[in-house]
Every structure is written in structure tokens, then in C-alpha cells.
N, C-alpha and C positions, 0 to 999 in steps of 0.2 A: 935662837934657833929659827931657821927658815924652813918653810914647808913648800915643797914642790907643788905648783898649782895643778899639774897634770895628774899627780897622785891623788889630790883632793877630788878632782873631777871623776877619776876612775872609781874612787870610793863612793861618791855620790851616785854614779851610774849603777853600781852594783846594788846599792840600797833601793833605788827606784825600780830597777828591773825585777827584784825579788818581792816586790809588794804590789798589791792591787787595791784600788779604792772602790768600795761598794756601798750600797744603801740596803738597809733592811726595813721593810715597811709592814705595818699592820694597823687595822683600824676597826673600831666599832662605832655605831652611830654617834655617840657622845664624846669619843676620844680617838684621835689618830696619832701615830708616831712614825717619823722617818728618822732613822739612825744612820749616820755616815761613819764608816770604819775604814781603816787601812789595815789589811791583813796580808799574811804571807801567801805568795803564789802557791797553788797546790792545796789550798784549803777547800773543804767540801761545803756544800750548801748547808748541811746540818751543823757543821762546826761554826760556820759564819753566824747562823741564827743564834746558837748558844752563846757564842762570843759576844754578840751584840747586846745581850742582856734583855732582849725584848720579852723573853718568857717571864722575867721577873716583873716587868711592867704589866703584862697581860697573863696572869696565871691560868686563864682558860685555854691557852694554846697548848695543844697536845700534838706533838709531831707525828704520832702514830695515827691521828685522826685528821688533822688539818692538812690540806693539800698545799703545796708550795709551787711557786713559779718564778721565772726570771723574765721581766718585761712582758707579762701576760701570756707566757708560754709555760706550760706545765713542765716541771723538771723533777728528777729524783733527788732525794736527800744526799745520795752518794756522789752526785755530779760535782765537778770542780767549778769554782767560781772564776770569772774572768774580770779584767779591769772594767770598771764602770757598770757592772751588773747592778740591777735593782731587784733584790730578792723580795718577793711578795708572799706573805703568809695569808692564806685564804680562810675565811670562816666557812663552816659547813652551811649548805643550803637549807633553808627552812621548808621550802616547797619545791617540787620538781617543776621547772618552767613549762615543760610540755603539758603536764596535767593542768596547770593554771590556765594556759591558753585554751586547752580543750574545754574546760568548764566555762570560760568566758564566751567561747563560740557557741556552746550549747545554750547558754543564757540568752545570747543575742538572737538565736533562732527562735526560742520560745517567745521572746518579746517582739518579734517581727522586725528586728533591726538587721537581720541577716537572711540571705536567700536560703530557703530550706534545701535546695538541691546542691548548690555550690558551696554554701557556707560563707560566701563573700557578702559584701554590702548589697543591699537591695538596689537594683537598677531602677531609677524612677521612670525611665522610658518604658520598660517592660510592664511596670505596674499600671501606667496610664493606658497602655495598649490593651490590657486585659479588661479594663472597665468600660 
């Protein structure tokens, strides 16, 4: 039996067109995982995460709590995936970065490492001019 090469090419094109290749990533300080999958076009971000099995590897992931993104841009779980997407599952923040910066600036002011008026670094020229 001979097989028409154009028919094979058409079947191969259909298979490739209906699939997308993605990565699902998650990490904690002592363990990180990057999983590569080939899924059907039209799959949602949530379905892709579940399909990847990353929740089995990291049971602390709760999709109701953890934010997700694609290439460092926040997305919704109901968004559809595209070819070559990198789905990232983010850990919750332990501290608000704004509060941490504010506390650090206040400490620097108290220690004399920051200008009391501007909050910036102490200008050595202004300090010399005052003395």
C-alpha cells in the first residue's frame, strides 16, 4: 500500500495547527520546576496548570490564592493559552514592598544616612557647607 505524501503532510499540518507548546513554572527557594507540555489550542490557563501536574508536585499551590501570569504579565485563569506561553504561578508576598521600603527609609533617617527633608542620601557637600 502506498501513502500519498501530500495527505501525510496535510495530516501533520492539522496536528501541529491544533496544538500549542507551553511551559508551566513554579518555584520555592529550595526547589523549582519547569514543565513543558503540548496541549490543544483553546486550553485555558487553569486547565494547562492542572494538566501539567505541577499542583501534585507543589501541594501548597491554591489557584484561588496564587496569582498567575504569562511571561511576567498577570492573566486570568480563564484566559486562553498561546503557543510558546510560559505560565508562571506566583507565590503570595510575605511583605508589602512599599512598607518594607518605607521602614528602611525611616531607619536611614534615624541613623543619619538619609536627608531628613528629602529622604534621599545625605549630600556630603551640604553637610560640609553647614559646618
